[in-house]
C-alpha positions as CSV (number, residue, x, y, z in Angstrom):
1,V,-21.4,3.9,27.9
2,V,-18.3,4.0,25.7
3,V,-16.2,0.8,25.5
4,R,-12.7,1.2,24.2
5,H,-11.1,-1.7,22.4
6,E,-7.4,-1.6,22.4
7,G,-5.4,-3.1,19.5
8,V,-8.4,-3.4,17.2
9,E,-7.8,-2.0,13.8
10,L,-10.6,-0.7,11.6
11,P,-10.8,-2.2,8.2
12,R,-9.4,0.1,5.5
13,R,-11.8,1.5,3.0
14,K,-11.3,0.5,-0.7
15,P,-9.5,3.0,-3.0
16,S,-12.0,5.4,-4.3
17,G,-11.8,6.1,-8.0
18,Q,-9.9,4.9,-11.0
19,R,-6.7,7.0,-10.3
20,Q,-6.3,5.6,-6.8
21,C,-6.7,2.0,-8.1
22,Q,-4.2,2.6,-10.9
23,L,-1.6,4.1,-8.5
24,L,-2.2,1.3,-5.9
25,N,-1.7,-1.4,-8.6
26,A,1.5,0.3,-9.9
27,L,2.9,0.6,-6.3
28,E,2.0,-3.1,-5.6
29,T,3.9,-4.1,-8.7
30,R,6.9,-2.0,-7.7
31,A,6.8,-3.5,-4.2
32,I,6.9,-7.0,-5.6
33,A,10.0,-5.9,-7.6
34,G,11.7,-4.7,-4.4
35,E,10.9,-1.0,-4.2
36,R,9.7,-0.2,-0.7
37,V,9.7,3.6,-0.2
38,W,8.7,6.5,-2.5
39,T,9.0,10.2,-2.0
40,D,6.2,12.6,-2.8
41,A,8.0,13.4,-6.1
42,D,8.3,9.6,-6.9
43,L,4.6,9.2,-6.3
44,R,3.8,12.1,-8.7
45,R,6.2,10.7,-11.3
46,I,4.6,7.3,-11.1
47,G,1.2,8.8,-11.5
48,R,2.5,10.9,-14.5
49,E,3.8,7.6,-16.1
50,L,0.3,6.3,-15.8
51,G,-1.1,9.3,-17.7
52,M,-2.3,11.3,-14.7
53,T,-1.9,15.1,-14.3
54,K,0.4,16.3,-11.5
55,D,-2.6,17.2,-9.4
56,S,-4.4,13.9,-10.0
57,A,-1.3,11.9,-9.1
58,R,-0.9,13.9,-5.9
59,S,-4.6,13.6,-5.1
60,A,-4.5,9.8,-5.7
61,A,-1.4,9.4,-3.4
62,L,-3.1,11.5,-0.6
63,G,-6.3,9.4,-1.0
64,L,-4.3,6.2,-0.6
65,S,-2.5,7.6,2.4
66,S,-5.8,8.6,4.1
67,A,-7.3,5.2,3.3
68,G,-4.3,3.4,5.0
69,Y,-2.5,2.1,1.9
70,L,0.5,4.3,2.3
71,R,2.2,5.3,5.6
72,A,4.8,7.9,6.3
73,S,8.2,6.4,6.5
74,I,11.8,7.5,6.7
75,G,12.5,9.0,3.3
76,G,9.0,9.1,2.0
77,F,6.0,6.8,2.0
78,A,5.8,3.0,2.3
79,L,3.0,0.7,1.0
80,V,1.1,-1.0,3.8
81,I,0.6,-4.5,2.6
82,E,-2.5,-6.2,4.1
83,G,-5.2,-8.5,3.0
84,A,-5.4,-9.0,-0.8
85,S,-2.3,-7.0,-1.4
86,R,-0.2,-9.2,1.0
87,D,-1.6,-12.4,-0.6
88,R,-0.6,-11.1,-4.0
89,V,2.9,-10.3,-2.9
90,E,3.4,-13.6,-1.1
91,K,2.1,-15.6,-4.0
92,V,4.5,-13.9,-6.4
93,E,7.5,-14.1,-4.0
94,T,7.0,-17.7,-2.9
95,G,6.2,-19.1,-6.1
């Protein structure tokens, strides 16, 4: 018997690896500053600014996307803010 649960979201998995964590932290910081959408080129550039190779930056962005931290949006990718990330943003924005 298979029971289907509508509207139930599975928990996201944690970022795997140092590069994904670095990129996620940088994107959270940028989201707090008001940036909301990044193109693929932006994500690679941000990764390069963190000292990643082009391929590592792209791989980290793809990993964050598959883990549910980035979602496709008009003009690029947007950070999905949930859980700890949302708490961090709200604390900084509210005070």
